[in-house]
C-alpha positions in Angstrom: 0.1 0.0 -0.3 2.9 2.7 0.9 4.5 1.4 -2.2 1.2 2.5 -4.3 0.7 5.8 -2.1 4.4 7.1 -3.2 3.8 5.9 -6.9 0.9 8.0 -7.0 2.4 11.0 -5.3 5.1 10.8 -7.8 2.4 10.9 -11.1 1.2 14.1 -9.1 4.3 15.5 -8.6 5.0 14.8 -12.9 1.8 16.1 -13.6 1.7 19.1 -12.2 4.8 19.9 -13.7 3.8 19.0 -17.1 0.6 20.3 -16.9 1.7 24.0 -15.1 5.2 24.3 -15.6 4.9 27.5 -14.3 3.2 26.4 -10.6 6.8 26.9 -8.9 7.5 30.5 -10.5 7.5 34.1 -8.7 7.1 35.1 -12.0 6.1 35.4 -15.5 8.0 34.4 -18.0 10.9 36.7 -19.1 10.6 38.1 -22.5 9.6 36.5 -25.8 10.5 36.4 -29.4 8.3 39.5 -31.1 8.4 38.2 -34.4 6.3 34.7 -33.5 2.8 36.6 -33.5 4.3 38.4 -36.8 4.9 35.2 -38.7 1.7 32.8 -37.4 -0.4 36.1 -39.3 1.8 35.6 -42.3 1.5 32.0 -42.3 -2.2 32.1 -42.5 -1.6 34.4 -46.3 1.9 33.7 -47.1 2.0 31.1 -50.6 5.3 29.6 -52.0 5.3 32.0 -55.3 6.9 30.5 -58.7 7.9 33.5 -60.2 11.8 34.2 -60.8 13.9 37.5 -60.4 17.5 38.5 -61.7 19.3 41.1 -59.6 22.5 42.8 -59.8 24.4 43.9 -56.8 27.0 46.4 -56.8 30.0 47.8 -54.1 32.8 49.3 -53.9 34.8 46.1 -53.2 37.2 44.4 -55.1 37.1 40.4 -55.7 40.4 40.2 -53.2 38.7 41.4 -50.1 36.6 39.7 -48.2 33.8 41.8 -47.9 33.0 40.6 -51.2 33.3 37.5 -50.1 30.3 38.3 -47.3 28.4 39.8 -50.0 28.6 36.7 -52.1 27.9 34.7 -48.7 24.4 36.4 -48.7 23.7 36.0 -52.3 24.6 32.6 -51.9 22.2 31.9 -49.3 19.5 33.9 -50.8 19.8 31.4 -53.9 20.0 28.1 -51.4 16.5 29.4 -49.8 14.6 30.4 -52.6 15.7 27.1 -54.6 17.3 29.6 -57.5 13.9 31.7 -57.6 16.2 34.8 -56.6 19.4 35.2 -58.6 21.9 38.1 -57.7 24.8 38.4 -59.4 28.0 40.2 -57.8 29.8 43.2 -59.8 33.1 44.5 -57.7 33.7 48.1 -57.8 34.5 49.1 -61.3 32.8 46.2 -64.0 29.1 48.0 -63.7 29.7 50.9 -61.5 32.7 52.7 -59.6 33.2 52.2 -56.1 31.5 54.8 -54.5 29.0 55.2 -56.9 27.2 52.2 -55.9 25.0 53.5 -53.3 23.3 56.0 -56.5 23.2 53.3 -58.4 20.9 51.3 -56.5 19.0 54.5 -55.3 18.1 54.9 -59.4 17.5 51.3 -60.2 20.6 50.6 -61.8 20.8 47.9 -59.7 18.8 46.3 -57.6 21.0 45.6 -54.6 24.3 47.3 -52.9 26.6 45.7 -50.3 29.0 48.9 -48.3 30.3 49.8 -45.4 27.5 52.4 -44.3 30.7 55.2 -43.3 31.2 55.6 -46.9 28.0 57.4 -47.3 29.1 60.2 -44.7 28.8 62.9 -47.3 25.2 62.3 -47.6 24.2 62.3 -44.4 26.5 62.4 -41.2 24.5 59.5 -39.1 25.5 56.5 -41.9 28.6 56.8 -39.8 27.1 55.7 -36.6 25.7 52.5 -38.8 29.2 51.2 -39.6 32.0 51.7 -37.3 32.5 54.4 -34.1 35.8 54.8 -32.6 35.2 53.8 -29.3 31.8 52.5 -30.3 30.2 49.3 -30.3 31.9 45.9 -30.7 30.5 43.4 -32.8 27.8 42.0 -30.0 27.2 45.3 -29.1 26.0 46.4 -32.4 23.8 42.7 -32.7 22.1 43.8 -29.6 21.5 47.4 -30.9 20.5 46.5 -34.2 18.3 43.8 -34.0 16.5 44.4 -30.2 17.2 48.2 -29.3 15.6 49.8 -32.4 18.9 50.4 -34.2 17.4 48.4 -37.5 14.5 50.4 -37.5 16.7 53.8 -37.5 19.0 52.1 -40.6 16.2 51.5 -42.5 14.8 55.2 -41.6 17.9 56.6 -42.9 18.7 54.5 -46.4 14.8 54.9 -46.7 15.0 58.5 -47.7 17.4 57.4 -50.5 14.5 55.2 -52.0 16.5 52.1 -50.1 15.9 49.3 -47.9 18.5 48.2 -45.9 19.4 45.4 -43.4 22.7 44.3 -41.8 25.3 42.9 -44.0 27.9 41.1 -41.8 30.1 42.5 -39.1 33.9 41.5 -39.2 35.0 42.5 -35.9 37.7 44.8 -34.6 39.8 46.4 -36.5 43.7 46.7 -36.6 45.4 49.8 -35.2 47.7 51.8 -37.6 50.8 49.8 -39.6 53.5 52.2 -39.1 57.1 53.5 -40.0 57.1 55.2 -37.2 57.1 53.9 -33.4 54.0 55.5 -31.7 53.0 54.6 -28.2 52.0 58.2 -26.8 49.5 61.1 -27.9 52.8 63.4 -28.9 54.0 60.9 -31.1 50.7 61.1 -33.4 51.4 65.1 -33.9 52.1 65.6 -37.8 51.9 61.7 -38.5 50.9 61.5 -42.0 47.9 59.0 -41.5 45.5 57.2 -43.9 41.7 56.5 -42.4 38.6 57.7 -43.1 35.0 58.4 -41.3 34.6 60.3 -37.9 38.7 58.9 -36.8 39.5 61.3 -39.9 38.7 64.0 -38.3 39.3 63.1 -35.0 43.0 62.4 -35.9 43.2 65.4 -37.5 42.3 67.8 -34.2 45.0 66.1 -32.6 47.5 67.4 -34.9 47.7 64.5 -37.7 47.9 64.8 -41.3 44.8 62.6 -42.6 43.8 61.4 -45.9 40.6 59.2 -46.6 43.1 57.0 -49.1 40.7 54.2 -51.4 42.4 50.3 -50.0 43.9 49.7 -53.5 45.7 53.2 -52.9 47.2 52.3 -49.7 49.9 50.1 -50.2 52.1 52.0 -52.9 51.1 55.8 -50.4 53.2 53.8 -47.6 55.7 52.4 -50.0 56.5 55.6 -51.4 56.3 57.3 -48.3 53.4 59.5 -48.8 51.9 58.2 -45.5 53.5 57.2 -42.5 50.9 54.9 -41.5 47.3 53.2 -42.4 44.5 51.5 -41.0 42.2 49.3 -42.9 40.2 46.6 -41.5 40.9 43.6 -39.7 44.4 40.8 -39.7 42.1 38.8 -42.0 41.5 41.8 -44.7 44.5 43.5 -44.3 46.9 40.6 -44.8 46.4 40.1 -48.5 47.4 43.9 -48.9 50.8 43.4 -47.9 51.1 46.1 -45.7 53.5 44.4 -43.2 56.1 44.0 -46.3 56.5 47.7 -45.9 56.1 49.3 -42.2 57.5 47.9 -39.3 55.3 48.5 -36.7 51.6 47.7 -36.3 50.1 50.2 -33.6 47.4 48.6 -30.8 44.6 48.8 -30.4 42.4 49.5 -33.7 40.5 52.0 -31.0 39.1 53.8 -34.6 36.5 50.6 -35.3 35.8 48.7 -31.8 34.3 46.6 -35.0 33.4 46.9 -38.9 29.3 47.1 -39.7 28.3 46.5 -43.6 25.3 46.5 -44.9 23.1 45.3 -47.7 20.6 48.4 -49.0 18.2 47.6 -52.0 16.1 49.6 -54.0 12.8 50.1 -52.6 10.8 49.2 -56.0 12.7 46.1 -56.6 12.4 45.3 -53.1 8.2 45.4 -53.5 7.8 43.2 -56.2 9.4 40.7 -54.6 6.4 38.0 -53.1 6.3 38.0 -49.1 8.2 34.7 -48.7 11.3 35.9 -51.1 11.3 38.6 -48.6 11.2 36.9 -45.3 14.5 35.3 -47.6 16.2 38.2 -47.5 15.7 39.0 -44.7 17.0 35.5 -43.0 19.8 35.3 -45.1 21.1 38.7 -44.1 20.9 37.2 -40.4 22.7 34.4 -41.4 25.8 36.1 -42.9 25.7 38.2 -40.1 26.1 35.7 -37.8 28.8 33.6 -40.1 30.9 37.1 -41.4 32.1 37.9 -37.3 33.2 34.0 -37.3 34.7 33.8 -40.2 36.7 36.8 -39.9 38.1 35.9 -36.2 38.6 32.9 -37.2 40.5 34.2 -40.0 42.4 36.6 -38.1 44.0 33.7 -35.7 46.7 32.9 -38.3 46.5 36.3 -39.8 48.1 38.0 -37.0 50.5 35.1 -36.0 52.1 35.7 -40.0 51.8 39.3 -39.6 54.0 39.4 -36.2 56.7 37.5 -38.0 57.0 40.3 -40.1 56.2 43.8 -38.0 56.2 44.6 -33.8 53.0 44.9 -32.3 53.2 48.2 -30.6 50.4 49.2 -27.7 49.5 53.0 -27.0 49.6 53.5 -23.3 46.6 53.5 -21.2 47.1 57.5 -21.2 47.4 57.9 -24.8 44.0 55.4 -25.5 42.3 57.8 -22.3 43.3 60.9 -24.6 41.7 59.6 -28.0 38.6 58.4 -25.8 38.4 61.9 -25.1 38.5 63.6 -28.2 36.4 61.0 -29.6 33.6 61.9 -27.1 34.1 65.9 -27.5 34.2 65.2 -31.3 30.7 63.0 -31.6 29.2 65.3 -29.1 30.2 68.2 -31.6 28.4 66.4 -34.1 25.3 65.7 -32.2 25.1 69.3 -31.6 25.2 69.9 -35.4 23.5 67.1 -36.7 19.6 65.7 -35.4 20.0 62.4 -37.1 23.5 61.9 -35.5 22.2 63.0 -32.2 19.3 60.9 -32.5 21.1 57.8 -33.3 24.3 58.3 -31.1 21.9 58.9 -28.3 20.0 56.0 -28.6 24.1 53.7 -28.9 24.8 55.6 -25.8 21.9 54.7 -23.6 22.4 50.9 -25.0 25.9 51.2 -23.5 24.6 52.7 -20.4 22.1 50.1 -19.7 24.5 47.4 -20.5 27.3 48.9 -18.3 25.7 46.7 -15.3 25.8 43.3 -16.5 29.1 44.0 -18.4 30.8 44.3 -15.5 29.1 41.6 -13.5 30.4 39.3 -16.3 33.8 40.0 -16.6 36.7 38.5 -15.5 36.3 35.4 -17.0 37.3 36.3 -20.4 38.7 32.4 -22.4 42.5 32.8 -22.4 44.2 29.9 -22.3 44.5 28.4 -18.4 48.1 28.8 -18.4 47.4 32.5 -18.9 44.5 32.8 -17.2 45.8 31.1 -13.5 48.7 33.8 -13.6 46.4 36.7 -13.6 45.2 37.1 -17.0 41.1 37.5 -16.4 39.8 40.3 -18.5 39.3 41.0 -22.3 
């Protein structure tokens, strides 16, 4: 009898857990996938289409740059998921339009889609830089959270939308390297008078600090360094930089890359072309863009492992001292605050990013101290990222 009573009690406990999973919870479920309800509504009406589309993609990249591979990865994902119903053919810089003409070409409908680093369109609106790379700004994790969960994507789409474009995040390459240089620099005074290649907001910040700065296109950087036209240059991540051969003609790499804690790309689509797509292909584009965003960072960071090892065979890595890094941070903050005062769009976007950084600070602090260093380094006290 006692065994039967115990068995019955056990069955009641199991049943209570199955039938009322929140019976022992103090609160309701924390968070939910907002897309779920939207998908349920879509599935009532969406039907797989048979219509086929062929699109042209333009970009600022040559085929030798890994940014091109990100664009190709997206196009391949779309082709696979659509069963070939949406085919996107890539045209590298200069094949169909010039590198810096790709934005206008897609806006006007000369091509259906483009891939970019949004900071290239700084001349159209300063706020584009905030969706690309901000000195001392968001890292890859931060961009993902801010874009997908904190309203950043909606701001991106509103800005591109003014130019007849529909935008989606199109890959994040992670943190960039610092300056390849023939001058050793670790203190702020070392940068005064230095001739530097860098674009975006960092170009203005470096200029304000006494450097002579030019935003040379990537294809011109090697010759400029080799001929001594410039003393130092940054371009991208270790894996992006290695094929460019900067280590063959410079002595140092000045770290860290404070100018770009991460390098965010975007896909931009002509609105008229996008609106002609059936609903299922629009969903495929959205999901393929997210898949590219995820894959690109993992792919790049893994390639960076070997690239840094190869660089260290040729050049000396030099770290700026703490005082200099703080000085760059202060100069960057003052510059961006000045932009916010002049440009409402910059203020809107940067206030949103700053709010996210502030909100995230508590959790960032509480989770710190267990960075995944090798065991031998960790037990010797190397705990922070």
